MIROTI-992976 format. One line per 10 residues: number of its first residue (from 1); their letters; for each residue x, z, y of N, C-alpha, C. Coordinates in pm, whole numbers, m for minus. Layout:
NUM = a = X Z Y X Z Y X Z Y  ...
END
This chain:
1 = mdcyeaannq = 1136 3133 m527 1041 3046 m542 1079 2883 m546  1027 2817 m648 1060 2686 m637 973 2604 m558  1010 2455 m569 943 2352 m486 817 2348 m484  744 2329 m629 581 2309 m672 536 2431 m565  584 2561 m623 495 2681 m568 514 2666 m401  625 2616 m342 603 2621 m206 487 2529 m162  499 2411 m246 389 2299 m156 248 2348 m199  213 2435 m299 73 2487 m312 47 2641 m282  140 2699 m230 109 2854 m191 74 2843 m46  m45 2833 m6 m89 2835 118 m54 2962 191
11 = saihrsttrd = m98 3064 122 m41 3203 167 98 3234 211  166 3164 127 323 3155 138 409 3112 257  318 3002 338 378 2916 426 460 2968 518  405 3119 558 507 3189 677 586 3291 637  593 3291 499 661 3392 416 832 3324 437  916 3389 348 1053 3355 329 1082 3337 182  1186 3280 127 1238 3287 6 1411 3249 m13  1450 3318 m123 1604 3287 m83 1644 3182 m176  1754 3100 m121 1808 3010 m196 1914 3041 m297  1965 2961 m368 2064 2981 m485 2189 3040 m422
21 = dgeilpvagl = 2210 2984 m315 2329 3040 m225 2345 3169 m136  2206 3205 m172 2172 3350 m97 2135 3329 20  2100 3244 89 2041 3219 241 1921 3220 204  1843 3287 312 1706 3300 336 1648 3205 420  1545 3123 348 1479 3031 401 1315 3049 424  1272 3006 534 1126 3018 547 1073 2913 424  954 2955 372 901 2857 266 879 2720 318  810 2726 453 830 2579 499 974 2484 476  1054 2558 534 1208 2528 510 1240 2450 363  1192 2551 293 1209 2529 151 1146 2414 90
31 = ksacilnscg = 1013 2375 154 906 2265 147 1006 2123 174  1063 2171 304 1125 2026 381 1235 1991 299  1317 2091 265 1429 2061 166 1390 1979 37  1296 2028 m15 1242 1947 m147 1193 1823 m146  1101 1795 m9 1082 1662 32 1189 1563 62  1275 1597 123 1399 1539 163 1474 1508 38  1508 1605 m40 1565 1590 m175 1495 1457 m249  1364 1461 m233 1254 1343 m303 1288 1208 m222  1357 1225 m108 1360 1077 m36 1514 1020 m68  1581 1064 m150 1711 1042 m200 1734 893 m235
41 = ekpdiaalvh = 1845 863 m283 1883 712 m315 1771 640 m419  1736 751 m494 1611 716 m623 1488 799 m555  1415 747 m514 1313 848 m431 1225 856 m529  1169 998 m539 1049 1024 m639 940 1010 m574  880 902 m567 733 894 m493 646 1000 m552  635 1007 m685 535 1108 m733 568 1232 m684  650 1280 m666 678 1421 m624 629 1380 m463  658 1265 m360 622 1285 m235 468 1276 m191  412 1218 m312 247 1183 m305 225 1348 m344  273 1414 m405 220 1553 m431 240 1670 m290
51 = fatstgglvn = 373 1630 m228 390 1704 m102 313 1662 m22  281 1540 m3 193 1485 115 28 1506 96  22 1542 m39 m128 1600 m58 m158 1746 m33  m72 1850 m48 m41 1948 m66 m66 2015 70  m84 2163 85 m131 2231 202 m13 2207 279  m54 2146 398 29 2145 529 107 2014 507  99 1925 417 130 1784 419 280 1784 427  337 1678 506 489 1667 514 550 1763 592  521 1866 629 562 1985 702 594 1928 866  689 1824 876 712 1799 1053 758 1680 1061
61 = devrrqawpl = 768 1612 1167 803 1461 1188 967 1433 1148  1052 1543 1129 1169 1504 1076 1161 1436 943  1086 1523 867 1068 1482 736 962 1347 696  912 1362 818 799 1236 793 883 1087 812  1017 1107 897 1083 999 915 1148 923 811  1152 1010 713 1227 980 562 1124 960 477  996 1020 465 885 1011 364 810 877 413  764 867 534 658 768 537 701 638 508  818 582 550 861 467 482 843 424 309  875 540 269 906 521 115 746 501 62
71 = llgympykkt = 644 613 156 513 626 107 444 490 113  524 415 230 464 296 243 499 162 168  620 204 86 646 105 17 773 37 37  891 82 136 981 19 154 1100 134 208  1201 70 200 1341 200 249 1363 194 381  1368 309 426 1396 296 589 1536 273 615  1545 187 721 1683 142 751 1688 136 907  1841 114 967 1850 119 1113 1850 m19 1134  1791 m48 1251 1787 m167 1307 1912 m189 1405  1964 m319 1429 2062 m339 1503 2031 m365 1651
81 = gstesarwqd = 1907 m341 1681 1841 m280 1841 1826 m450 1932  1926 m458 2007 1880 m578 2097 1867 m709 2010  1959 m732 1937 1955 m876 1875 1792 m902 1808  1769 m785 1725 1609 m803 1647 1519 m803 1754  1538 m729 1870 1414 m717 1987 1432 m843 2034  1539 m937 2047 1547 m1040 2155 1491 m1127 2064  1475 m1136 1919 1429 m1227 1834 1254 m1234 1831  1218 m1129 1817 1060 m1113 1849 1010 m1164 1982  1089 m1102 2082 1056 m1139 2222 1063 m1315 2218  1122 m1371 2164 1119 m1519 2171 1023 m1589 2074
91 = lprhkdedqv = 946 m1505 2029 843 m1564 1923 692 m1624 1999  625 m1675 1977 498 m1723 2061 392 m1624 2089  362 m1598 2200 254 m1511 2219 155 m1511 2106  82 m1390 2084 m14 m1365 2003 m134 m1377 2057  m260 m1453 2019 m367 m1468 2094 m451 m1339 2141  m392 m1202 2072 m456 m1097 2114 m368 m1019 2219  m296 m1080 2285 m205 m973 2331 m265 m920 2474  m328 m975 2555 m424 m928 2639 m509 m839 2620  m589 m825 2489 m612 m720 2456 m542 m589 2429  m450 m619 2390 m331 m518 2352 m280 m456 2492
101 = rldvdrsfiy = m282 m534 2581 m232 m481 2698 m336 m358 2761  m470 m418 2755 m576 m327 2822 m583 m208 2729  m546 m205 2574 m579 m89 2517 m464 m1 2551  m349 m60 2564 m274 33 2594 m242 113 2721  m304 61 2791 m323 105 2912 m379 221 2934  m504 236 2789 m547 402 2801 m510 468 2678  m405 447 2645 m333 491 2533 m261 655 2560  m243 717 2484 m178 866 2493 m241 962 2558  m396 948 2560 m491 1043 2636 m475 1188 2577  m475 1220 2444 m462 1371 2426 m330 1437 2382
111 = ypknqsepql = m255 1317 2366 m81 1378 2306 m23 1239 2323  115 1261 2325 191 1412 2372 159 1479 2490  164 1617 2494 96 1682 2612 198 1702 2705  198 1744 2823 282 1769 2919 417 1668 2936  374 1539 2977 434 1424 2994 420 1376 3155  527 1335 3207 512 1297 3310 467 1166 3309  436 1128 3425 388 971 3480 488 894 3417  633 909 3446 731 807 3413 735 797 3254  704 922 3211 742 952 3050 621 870 2987  511 900 3035 390 847 2961 418 658 3000
121 = drrkrelsav = 445 624 3087 470 477 3126 567 422 3000  686 507 2997 761 441 2941 742 453 2744  627 559 2726 567 555 2593 491 415 2578  436 409 2698 322 273 2690 396 171 2658  496 147 2740 585 16 2732 635 2 2579  689 112 2533 703 118 2402 606 106 2284  497 137 2294 355 99 2231 356 m30 2221  343 m87 2333 309 m225 2383 431 m319 2291  532 m291 2289 641 m324 2234 633 m377 2065  582 m222 2006 579 m221 1881 472 m317 1845
131 = itqvlreqpi = 349 m306 1928 222 m372 1886 251 m495 1865  314 m569 1979 349 m691 2033 435 m776 1917  572 m698 1872 627 m734 1783 589 m757 1641  484 m672 1568 402 m668 1442 301 m806 1473  226 m812 1574 166 m952 1602 233 m1075 1588  351 m1074 1669 410 m1198 1697 466 m1231 1542  521 m1127 1478 612 m1150 1343 491 m1176 1226  370 m1129 1233 271 m1150 1163 136 m1226 1215  173 m1345 1280 52 m1389 1359 m84 m1427 1326  m102 m1436 1174 m202 m1443 1097 m326 m1322 1116
141 = lsyfqgfhdi = m249 m1189 1161 m330 m1054 1203 m399 m1085 1315  m539 m1026 1313 m634 m1022 1452 m625 m868 1492  m572 m877 1580 m575 m712 1648 m734 m692 1643  m752 m533 1643 m904 m479 1673 m851 m358 1769  m948 m348 1827 m969 m235 1917 m956 m90 1874  m870 15 1866 m840 115 1790 m697 117 1709  m676 m31 1696 m509 m39 1631 m421 12 1711  m422 34 1860 m310 134 1928 m335 263 1869  m441 330 1850 m443 456 1795 m387 490 1682  m361 403 1596 m297 405 1477 m142 387 1503
151 = aqvfllvlgv = m112 281 1586 41 246 1621 105 363 1711  26 425 1765 83 540 1865 140 635 1781  60 656 1674 121 790 1602 241 772 1509  222 614 1484 372 578 1410 495 581 1509  450 546 1628 568 560 1736 618 710 1751  529 769 1780 568 937 1762 622 987 1687  580 954 1572 676 991 1438 799 930 1406  794 795 1381 922 744 1366 1022 697 1485  948 667 1599 1043 634 1715 1038 471 1737  1071 429 1821 1050 298 1862 1120 200 1813
161 = ddaaaavsql = 1230 234 1771 1297 165 1692 1287 128 1520  1202 224 1459 1173 181 1340 1006 210 1312  933 193 1411 780 216 1398 716 67 1373  791 m49 1395 724 m187 1392 700 m238 1263  843 m166 1183 871 m199 1030 745 m135 961  703 m9 993 592 58 919 455 2 944  461 m18 1104 340 m73 1130 280 m183 1044  392 m287 1042 375 m439 970 346 m395 868  431 m303 742 393 m273 613 221 m207 607  204 m118 689 50 m77 705 m36 m178 717
171 = sllrirdfml = m28 m281 803 m121 m384 841 m117 m472 722  m19 m538 686 m51 m634 575 m80 m562 423  m52 m430 439 m68 m392 299 m177 m255 258  m209 m221 385 m296 m119 362 m415 m117 468  m407 m182 566 m537 m193 630 m559 m362 697  m514 m419 599 m544 m589 617 m671 m600 628  m753 m518 550 m894 m556 560 m935 m573 715  m908 m485 803 m937 m461 944 m861 m554 1039  m787 m640 982 m720 m739 1055 m721 m875 1017  m827 m930 954 m872 m1038 918 m987 m1110 1027
181 = pslepsiahl = m989 m1237 1029 m1075 m1304 1121 m1227 m1280 1121  m1245 m1179 1042 m1394 m1153 1029 m1411 m977 1009  m1526 m934 1064 m1529 m817 1030 m1597 m756 885  m1640 m851 802 m1701 m826 700 m1653 m734 584  m1518 m789 597 m1448 m668 468 m1450 m529 527  m1460 m528 656 m1409 m390 708 m1565 m302 660  m1686 m406 690 m1794 m326 661 m1854 m305 526  m1754 m383 416 m1745 m353 278 m1702 m214 264  m1598 m146 306 m1542 m6 320 m1697 88 315  m1755 40 436 m1849 139 490 m1977 143 368
191 = hllpsvleae = m1993 27 290 m2093 37 210 m2059 102 50  m1956 146 91 m1918 246 m43 m1953 367 m40  m1968 415 125 m2022 562 144 m2174 606 62  m2274 496 66 m2367 570 8 m2392 582 m136  m2268 476 m208 m2265 525 m335 m2175 623 m401  m2089 681 m303 m2020 787 m307 m2117 910 m286  m2180 924 m167 m2310 1040 m170 m2370 1034 m290  m2455 918 m339 m2509 922 m448 m2474 992 m579  m2345 956 m613 m2270 1030 m696 m2280 1169 m721  m2228 1226 m576 m2254 1391 m555 m2359 1442 m522
201 = cpklrlhlsq = m2434 1391 m436 m2556 1440 m391 m2664 1340 m354  m2762 1295 m462 m2836 1199 m422 m2960 1250 m326  m2983 1368 m322 m3083 1391 m217 m3037 1375 m73  m2867 1396 m38 m2859 1376 61 m2831 1207 102  m2791 1148 m15 m2808 977 1 m2949 920 69  m3029 975 m18 m3180 944 m6 m3207 962 156  m3167 1115 190 m3217 1139 324 m3143 1045 431  m3037 991 405 m2949 901 519 m2989 770 476  m3094 730 383 m3070 591 342 m3146 518 429  m3204 558 547 m3257 466 673 m3149 443 763
211 = tqpffalaat = m3035 535 731 m2930 502 863 m2834 428 811  m2771 280 846 m2690 205 838 m2525 295 850  m2436 302 731 m2329 360 740 m2226 309 848  m2286 226 946 m2221 201 1043 m2145 321 1148  m2199 432 1118 m2163 554 1214 m2013 587 1174  m1958 528 1060 m1820 568 1028 m1707 452 1032  m1754 362 1135 m1678 242 1125 m1568 292 1233  m1564 352 1369 m1446 369 1426 m1357 471 1361  m1414 599 1282 m1313 666 1209 m1259 596 1094  m1290 520 1046 m1213 473 908 m1149 359 969
221 = ltlyahdiqe = m1197 264 1076 m1091 160 1125 m981 193 1150  m966 332 1243 m871 399 1307 m788 480 1211  m813 503 1076 m778 582 1033 m797 757 1090  m892 744 1137 m938 854 1190 m831 920 1327  m751 839 1364 m668 873 1488 m774 845 1627  m892 780 1624 m936 759 1736 m994 877 1754  m1056 969 1666 m1146 1077 1681 m1086 1169 1663  m946 1240 1629 m869 1341 1625 m778 1379 1746  m792 1455 1824 m720 1510 1917 m612 1549 1906  m556 1648 1785 m443 1714 1799 m356 1650 1698
231 = ysdiarlfdf = m233 1615 1799 m105 1534 1724 m67 1571 1575  m65 1726 1581 m28 1760 1452 m140 1759 1324  m270 1735 1361 m374 1723 1263 m370 1580 1237  m383 1472 1322 m340 1325 1278 m204 1281 1202  m104 1359 1241 m26 1347 1157 1 1378 1010  m66 1515 1008 m82 1556 882 m182 1484 758  m282 1434 852 m395 1369 786 m306 1220 744  m225 1151 827 m125 1020 787 m54 1049 671  m15 1172 656 75 1201 551 m21 1183 436  m136 1246 427 m247 1214 306 m277 1079 258
241 = flahgavvsv = m316 988 359 m352 870 369 m272 776 337  m110 825 380 m36 720 324 11 754 174  m17 880 108 12 889 4 m82 840 m101  m191 779 m71 m281 742 m155 m362 592 m114  m425 538 m193 m472 395 m189 m578 408 m64  m629 307 m28 m720 281 107 m845 338 80  m873 367 m44 m1021 383 m63 m1040 547 m31  m945 605 m39 m953 761 m19 m1031 802 116  m978 709 219 m1045 734 351 m1168 713 366  m1239 622 254 m1371 658 250 m1422 788 198
251 = yffaiiilsr = m1354 811 84 m1398 935 12 m1406 1064 130  m1288 1050 201 m1289 1139 329 m1417 1181 408  m1433 1067 448 m1567 1030 517 m1673 1097 475  m1709 1056 313 m1806 1123 270 m1802 1280 244  m1669 1344 221 m1671 1465 212 m1707 1545 361  m1684 1460 456 m1709 1508 625 m1867 1505 617  m1944 1402 544 m2067 1417 563 m2161 1507 460  m2087 1543 344 m2134 1624 254 m2106 1767 303  m2020 1795 383 m2003 1934 462 m2068 1984 566  m2174 1859 617 m2276 1879 726 m2422 1859 653
261 = seelfeipad = m2428 1885 525 m2558 1843 471 m2655 1959 525  m2644 2054 570 m2753 2141 595 m2754 2106 753  m2676 2055 822 m2721 2020 953 m2815 1877 942  m2766 1783 851 m2809 1679 846 m2972 1656 787  m2984 1795 714 m3091 1798 660 m3201 1824 752  m3163 1933 884 m3253 1941 986 m3320 1842 1020  m3262 1710 1044 m3276 1614 1111 m3388 1539 1028  m3493 1507 1081 m3573 1404 1001 m3545 1277 950  m3555 1237 823 m3475 1110 769 m3541 1015 849  m3658 997 902 m3717 900 990 m3654 895 1142
271 = epemlhsvls = m3564 953 1170 m3487 913 1292 m3355 888 1269  m3322 756 1239 m3191 726 1190 m3103 719 1330  m3179 686 1426 m3092 709 1552 m3009 828 1588  m3078 932 1578 m3036 1067 1554 m2945 1092 1458  m2953 1051 1359 m2871 1083 1260 m2744 1001 1283  m2765 863 1336 m2649 807 1364 m2558 864 1448  m2635 917 1578 m2535 964 1687 m2471 1119 1628  m2548 1182 1527 m2475 1294 1474 m2334 1253 1393  m2360 1161 1333 m2249 1116 1223 m2132 1033 1261  m2139 990 1374 m2046 899 1462 m1972 968 1527
281 = klpkpldlea = m2009 1128 1528 m1903 1207 1582 m1834 1330 1492  m1727 1319 1495 m1669 1406 1367 m1697 1546 1435  m1727 1663 1330 m1724 1806 1361 m1586 1858 1419  m1624 1949 1496 m1503 2036 1546 m1484 2165 1542  m1389 2238 1515 m1299 2173 1438 m1293 2134 1310  m1202 2050 1276 m1198 2009 1151 m1127 2110 1078  m1160 2141 917 m1048 2185 858 m1003 2146 759  m879 2067 787 m846 1931 733 m811 1955 602  m731 2107 615 m686 2116 430 m806 2139 323  m889 2184 378 m1014 2215 288 m1042 2074 255
291 = lvaqtvslyr = m1059 1964 371 m1116 1828 344 m1035 1767 240  m916 1751 309 m831 1699 195 m830 1730 54  m837 1883 32 m863 1905 m127 m1013 1871 m166  m1097 1887 m98 m1221 1848 m161 m1220 1670 m185  m1166 1627 m86 m1162 1455 m114 m1090 1442 m243  m973 1500 m271 m910 1483 m396 m985 1514 m518  m1067 1614 m518 m1129 1655 m607 m1268 1564 m634  m1331 1519 m508 m1425 1393 m529 m1383 1284 m620  m1257 1238 m532 m1226 1126 m598 m1192 1135 m762  m1128 1256 m792 m1124 1241 m925 m1249 1258 m1003
301 = kfppeklpfr = m1341 1289 m953 m1468 1342 m1026 m1557 1208 m1032  m1529 1118 m910 m1617 1033 m944 m1527 900 m884  m1434 832 m977 m1314 711 m936 m1398 628 m866  m1371 533 m819 m1440 393 m768 m1512 319 m876  m1442 291 m979 m1492 206 m1095 m1610 282 m1144  m1644 412 m1097 m1762 494 m1154 m1857 501 m1069  m1862 451 m962 m1969 467 m869 m2085 378 m884  m2217 457 m849 m2341 401 m891 m2334 268 m821  m2455 219 m827 m2497 57 m773 m2450 m14 m785  m2332 m38 m900 m2231 m134 m930 m2136 m163 m753
311 = awakispysv = m2122 m69 m696 m2079 m59 m567 m1902 m138 m563  m1845 m78 m673 m1692 m116 m678 m1700 m267 m707  m1800 m325 m802 m1765 m453 m846 m1810 m525 m751  m1863 m501 m640 m1910 m588 m521 m1789 m603 m406  m1694 m537 m426 m1553 m530 m356 m1494 m660 m388  m1440 m716 m283 m1350 m838 m325 m1202 m791 m404  m1166 m838 m469 m1047 m832 m562 m931 m835 m473  m947 m900 m371 m833 m933 m282 m829 m801 m150  m918 m736 m150 m945 m609 m49 m809 m513 m79  m808 m459 20 m690 m330 11 m755 m230 m71
321 = lktttgdfrq = m879 m225 m55 m956 m86 m140 m889 m114 m293  m875 m265 m335 m849 m283 m481 m693 m294 m486  m639 m346 m408 m498 m374 m424 m400 m284 m363  m472 m146 m327 m386 m23 m291 m399 61 m427  m425 3 m550 m473 108 m643 m339 85 m749  m313 155 m857 m221 141 m963 m69 165 m871  58 65 m920 186 63 m852 167 m4 m766  112 m5 m656 92 m118 m548 203 m101 m422  305 34 m465 417 27 m352 519 m71 m406  508 m134 m471 601 m263 m531 564 m385 m458
331 = qtlsdgvvyf = 460 m385 m369 417 m489 m298 497 m514 m193  522 m654 m136 603 m696 m33 502 m765 106  565 m779 188 489 m822 323 432 m964 270  500 m1045 183 474 m1159 141 353 m1169 71  365 m1061 2 228 m1018 m118 106 m1008 6  139 m926 86 36 m888 183 m43 m1017 241  57 m1122 252 14 m1230 323 m49 m1355 254  m39 m1323 120 m93 m1383 m26 m243 m1343 3  m228 m1226 m15 m371 m1155 m36 m474 m1189 91  m402 m1212 207 m464 m1215 326 m511 m1368 309
341 = dlqvaqlrrq = m446 m1493 279 m518 m1593 292 m614 m1601 177  m597 m1522 39 m729 m1550 m55 m838 m1476 m19  m828 m1374 97 m929 m1328 133 m1005 m1423 256  m931 m1491 317 m992 m1556 446 m1049 m1676 365  m992 m1752 253 m1062 m1861 175 m1199 m1802 115  m1203 m1668 61 m1306 m1624 m10 m1402 m1610 105  m1370 m1528 229 m1470 m1549 324 m1555 m1669 374  m1459 m1781 378 m1498 m1898 425 m1594 m1968 294  m1573 m1959 190 m1635 m2000 85 m1781 m1908 96  m1807 m1795 108 m1931 m1720 122 m2014 m1768 227
351 = emrrkamatl = m1939 m1788 362 m1976 m1847 470 m2069 m1994 444  m1972 m2063 356 m2051 m2194 315 m2167 m2174 267  m2164 m2117 134 m2280 m2063 65 m2384 m2048 172  m2366 m1931 234 m2497 m1910 318 m2563 m1994 432  m2447 m2107 465 m2519 m2176 550 m2589 m2287 484  m2528 m2312 355 m2602 m2425 262 m2739 m2374 236  m2723 m2221 194 m2883 m2173 162 m2952 m2150 238  m2914 m2135 364 m2996 m2153 474 m3024 m2273 529  m2972 m2396 509 m3018 m2526 519 m3113 m2558 424  m3122 m2548 294 m3192 m2556 176 m3326 m2498 243
361 = wkrrepagrv = m3331 m2385 267 m3467 m2349 308 m3520 m2397 448  m3434 m2413 521 m3469 m2463 665 m3547 m2629 613  m3499 m2675 521 m3527 m2853 528 m3567 m2846 399  m3683 m2761 367 m3722 m2793 233 m3787 m2928 186  m3764 m2972 97 m3792 m3138 37 m3874 m3132 m64  m3925 m3224 m118 m4004 m3225 m253 m3903 m3190 m370  m3977 m3097 m466 m3943 m2992 m573 m3830 m3075 m651  m3838 m3195 m684 m3695 m3263 m739 m3562 m3284 m673  m3585 m3310 m533 m3465 m3298 m437 m3420 m3158 m441  m3504 m3056 m415 m3435 m2924 m410 m3391 m2874 m519
371 = alavlvgava = m3459 m2922 m637 m3406 m2859 m772 m3272 m2933 m777  m3257 m3052 m755 m3103 m3074 m758 m3010 m3003 m666  m3040 m2972 m562 m2955 m2912 m492 m2910 m2778 m507  m3016 m2720 m559 m2992 m2610 m626 m2931 m2554 m724  m2945 m2676 m808 m2861 m2675 m925 m2696 m2719 m923  m2695 m2797 m831 m2535 m2826 m779 m2478 m2685 m744  m2571 m2642 m652 m2528 m2524 m553 m2492 m2401 m658  m2568 m2395 m766 m2553 m2308 m866 m2415 m2318 m974  m2399 m2461 m987 m2271 m2500 m1059 m2157 m2469 m957  m2176 m2473 m844 m2050 m2460 m730 m2040 m2303 m736
381 = iwlgkggves = m2127 m2195 m756 m2102 m2059 m767 m2053 m2040 m880  m2104 m2095 m987 m2050 m2080 m1103 m1913 m2100 m1147  m1875 m2207 m1071 m1729 m2249 m1087 m1645 m2218 m990  m1688 m2108 m909 m1623 m2051 m766 m1504 m1967 m790  m1405 m2062 m876 m1263 m1965 m868 m1169 m2066 m841  m1058 m2000 m754 m935 m2110 m727 m998 m2238 m651  m946 m2347 m701 m958 m2472 m628 m1075 m2552 m691  m1150 m2474 m787 m1245 m2562 m851 m1364 m2538 m772  m1406 m2435 m700 m1508 m2412 m615 m1514 m2556 m482  m1384 m2527 m446 m1396 m2647 m335 m1451 m2781 m357
391 = yaamvfrrlw = m1405 m2807 m492 m1436 m2948 m556 m1595 m2944 m571  m1633 m2830 m625 m1785 m2825 m665 m1862 m2837 m518  m1802 m2773 m406 m1868 m2746 m299 m1895 m2923 m230  m1776 m2969 m207 m1775 m3104 m176 m1878 m3195 m226  m1894 m3190 m407 m1979 m3248 m425 m2128 m3223 m427  m2168 m3066 m401 m2297 m3022 m328 m2291 m3090 m211  m2208 m3088 m127 m2233 m3157 7 m2272 m3274 5  m2175 m3355 m68 m2202 m3532 m95 m2345 m3551 m116  m2403 m3483 m242 m2525 m3496 m305 m2626 m3452 m184  m2616 m3361 m136 m2695 m3300 m25 m2726 m3409 87
401 = ekgrgy = m2615 m3468 136 m2619 m3569 222 m2674 m3675 241  m2645 m3704 96 m2720 m3825 21 m2866 m3836 5  m2917 m3711 m22 m3055 m3684 m57 m3112 m3675 94  m3051 m3627 183 m3111 m3648 340 m3066 m3772 395  m3024 m3871 330 m3020 m4017 377 m2934 m4021 477  m2811 m3955 480 m2721 m3942 614 m2600 m4067 563
END
């Protein structure tokens, strides 16, 4: 049996196979060996993506410790320990550290199991250190409640010495939208859901049309770590998510919704509160392997750029939804910072436009003055790229103030 068969033959996971040297290995052992071989000096990322997506994912944490950093886009390395630790501890406090402390205090609820109080206390100290290091080294990031759910999975898989590097990579390059100073980019992820449902099942999308997709926020924001209670399940799901772009998490939730269509159709469409309540809780148990396979199939059938309602066109070019397509593993933390700054600037421009339009509507004046303001505003939007927009916005503001007699 070769590596490809071991990765794809679900019924063979508990069987054995014979190596070339005559040693008998379980199929899972063969798959592990194949994955580790793909993590060599010249990593085979395509193979790792295949293994992470296949039945059983990356098998176990020993394999994940080698594969996850590569899937995140960096080479695993050994840290020097106290020297590096002292360096981040000497950095200025992050503004969100008090909230981190509160969240860490309620971490490790479901796993690991059979831990004594001293063992749990030690893990909480380690988790606090990992999160705090990431935030102090990347102070532009805004912490969100639930980030600790993600970080604790990386801590358990990679260990305290290596988790911070992975979580930094994840934060700036994979979940950056969730760590901006505004919730708006996170909500943009949710607004893809109706278009995915429309593509696959218009009847279900229509049935849910009175229910805003905020029911998916907790799950997608935490990469499902807030909702999935079995450690083996969340680690396996992370295998899948790290192997693919950020948008796959949205497709995964869409598949969960589609799998519950019979249940959802029994709830009247004019009871959005009831539908929201049902959809905000993941069904139990989750057949992860079936959901992963169906997510891949749905993504291939309806890739983001082909979704209805021009949903993909409305996504910011700086969103992780778009920057984690193609050969995105070449991106560095510095690239993540650049994208972060571009997103923040875009959010500020959008907010300025909204305020300008609100002011125009509130302070309606004779037609000539309003026409001038609208014209200048339109020019500002038309020129809305790079530094040109800031200049147009300045002209708009000065003309408006002049018109108001300031």
